[in-house]
N, C-alpha and C positions, 0 to 999 in steps of 0.2 A: 504494500500500500504506500502510496506517495501522498504527502500533505504539502501543498504549495503554500508559499507565503501569504497569498490572498485568502487562505482558509484559516489562518491564525486569527485570534481575537485580540485586538489591541486594547489594553487597559492602561490608563494613566492614573497613578496614585500619588497624591501630594502628601508629603511628610509621612511616608509609609512606616508603620511601626514606630512613630515618633522620630523618624529620620528627617533629613533635610532635602528640600527640592522635590522635583517630580520624577518618579520612577516610571519608565515606560516598559510595560510587560506585554510581549506578544506570545500568547499561549495557545496550545492545541485545545480544542473544545473537549470538555470532560467526556463526552460520548465517543471520542476518538482515542481514549486512553484505556489501557488494560485496567482491570479492577483494582490492582494494588498500586497503581500510579496515580497520585493526587494532582501532580503538576508536571508539565513539560513546557518550558518557556525560555524564550530569549529575552533577557533583561538588559536594559540600557540605563546607565547612570552618567549624567553629564558631570564635569569637574565640580567637586564640592557636594555632590548629591550623595545621599546615603539611605540605607534601609536600617532602621533602628534595631536595637537588641531585642531578640525574642527567643523563646524556648520552644523546641519541637517535642510534641507528646505523641507517642505511638507511631512515629514516622522518622525517616532519615532524609536529610536534604543533601544533595550534591550540587556544588557550584563548579563549573569549568570556566575559567577565565579565557575568553576568546580574544580580547583586545584591551589594551590599556593596563593600568596599575590601580591597586586599591589596598586599603588596610582593612583587615578582618579582625574583629574581636572574636576569637575562637574560645568561647566559654571562659573569658577572663584573660586570655593570652593574646596580645597584639601581634599579628603576623602580616608581613608584606606579601602581596600576591601579584602575579603578572601573567600575561598570556601563556597558556599551557598548564598552569597550576590548577589543581583540583582541591577543593575544600569540602570535607565531609563533616556534617553535624548530625550525630546519632541521637536516637531517642533520649529525651531527658536533658539534653545539652542545649546551650544557647549560642547565638552568634549575631553579629551585625557586620555590615560592610559599607565602606565609604570610598568613593572615587577620590583618591589623593593626587591624581595626575593632572596633566594639562590637556588631555584629550578625552573623548568619549570612551567610557569603559563598557564593554559588552561581556555578558556571561550567559551560559546555558545553565538553567536551574531545573533540577529534577527532584521531586519529592515522592518517595515510595513509602507505603504503609508497612509498618513492622508486623 
């Protein structure tokens, strides 16, 4: 099955999870996902934009950084990430992410139910 970009749903969230700026989320419709997959999305953060700290319950989230750089709060530990890095946030752990670079940061986010 192929899903074309025009089949994704665009969602713009201001101050997501008490973060800064507008987060652009292009995600696959829920009926196009397997039962154990809650989210499959391309997320864009402009410089200075962030997704605030939040905890995952009964699910695991994977971020793959596609472009740019960011700082991730990985359950209390600050880490720098860039294109090619993968961040995993398992059940019961929290994270946030902020674009700390000078260019648009893009990532692929996948949330699977535990």
